[in-house]
C-alpha positions in Angstrom: 22.8 -25.1 -5.5 25.5 -23.8 -7.9 25.4 -20.0 -9.2 24.0 -20.9 -12.3 21.1 -22.6 -10.6 20.6 -19.5 -7.6 20.6 -17.2 -10.3 18.3 -19.2 -12.4 16.0 -19.2 -9.2 16.5 -15.8 -9.1 15.1 -14.9 -12.6 12.3 -17.3 -11.9 11.5 -15.6 -8.4 11.7 -11.9 -10.2 9.1 -13.5 -13.4 6.8 -14.3 -10.7 7.0 -11.4 -8.3 6.3 -9.1 -11.5 3.4 -10.8 -12.5 2.0 -10.8 -9.2 3.2 -7.0 -8.6 1.2 -6.1 -12.0 -1.4 -8.2 -10.5 -2.1 -5.9 -7.9 -0.8 -8.6 -5.5 2.3 -6.2 -4.5 2.9 -8.5 -0.4 3.6 -11.3 -2.5 5.7 -9.6 -5.1 8.2 -7.6 -1.9 8.8 -11.4 -0.7 9.4 -12.8 -3.3 12.1 -9.3 -4.6 12.8 -9.9 -1.0 14.0 -13.3 -1.2 15.9 -12.2 -4.3 17.5 -9.8 -2.4 18.8 -11.5 0.2 20.5 -14.3 -2.2 22.0 -11.5 -4.4 22.3 -8.0 -3.0 23.5 -6.8 -6.3 20.2 -7.6 -8.2 19.7 -4.5 -9.8 15.8 -5.9 -11.4 15.2 -7.0 -8.2 16.1 -3.5 -6.1 14.1 -1.4 -8.9 10.5 -3.7 -8.5 11.0 -3.1 -4.4 11.3 0.4 -5.1 8.7 0.5 -7.5 6.4 -1.1 -5.4 7.6 0.5 -1.9 5.3 1.3 0.5 6.3 5.1 1.2 8.6 7.6 -0.8 10.9 6.7 2.3 11.1 3.0 1.4 11.1 3.7 -2.6 14.3 6.0 -1.7 16.2 3.8 0.1 15.9 0.9 -2.4 17.2 3.4 -5.0 19.7 4.5 -2.9 21.3 0.5 -2.3 21.2 0.2 -6.3 23.0 3.2 -6.6 26.1 2.4 -3.5 26.5 -0.5 -5.9 26.2 1.3 -9.5 25.7 4.8 -9.4 25.4 4.5 -13.4 22.1 3.2 -13.4 20.1 6.2 -15.0 16.6 4.2 -13.9 17.7 5.0 -10.0 18.9 7.8 -10.6 15.9 9.1 -12.6 13.5 7.3 -10.4 15.6 8.8 -6.8 15.3 12.1 -8.1 11.4 12.1 -8.3 11.1 10.9 -5.2 13.4 13.7 -3.9 11.5 16.4 -6.4 8.0 14.6 -4.7 9.6 15.4 -1.0 10.7 18.8 -2.4 7.3 20.0 -3.7 5.5 19.0 -0.4 7.8 21.0 1.8 7.8 23.8 -0.5 3.9 23.9 -0.6 4.1 22.8 3.5 6.5 26.5 3.8 4.2 28.4 1.3 0.7 27.3 3.1 2.5 28.4 6.8 3.8 31.6 4.9 -0.2 32.1 3.7 -1.6 31.5 7.5 1.1 34.0 9.1 -0.5 36.6 6.7 -3.7 36.1 7.8 -2.6 35.6 11.7 -1.6 39.3 10.8 -3.4 40.6 9.1 -6.0 39.8 11.8 -3.9 41.1 14.4 -4.3 44.5 12.8 -8.0 44.1 12.1 -8.1 43.5 15.7 -5.8 46.3 17.0 -7.3 49.2 14.4 -10.8 48.4 15.5 -9.8 48.6 19.6 -7.7 51.8 18.7 -10.3 53.4 16.9 
């Protein structure tokens, strides 16, 4: 297969994968996009779609990071990765706040119990 035939075949697979993803068939889309990725590890369109249909943020971060390894100027990947990282930071912040609230409640209960016992 020539390089031009391979590129055409990759583009056809990407088009079919996009249609599959948009129609809700993400698993088929993943299979096709991974085929493209195996042939061309620098195919940014395939990698962006793999990130878009990732199962979770960890997988999404992995695909976006791969793009930025060979093309640090890809603005779409930069913005998407920033969103993933901000989402993780937001979850971490919520966990810290929740932990703080629980700690304050526990301390208040301890003080209340001590006050009741000592009264």
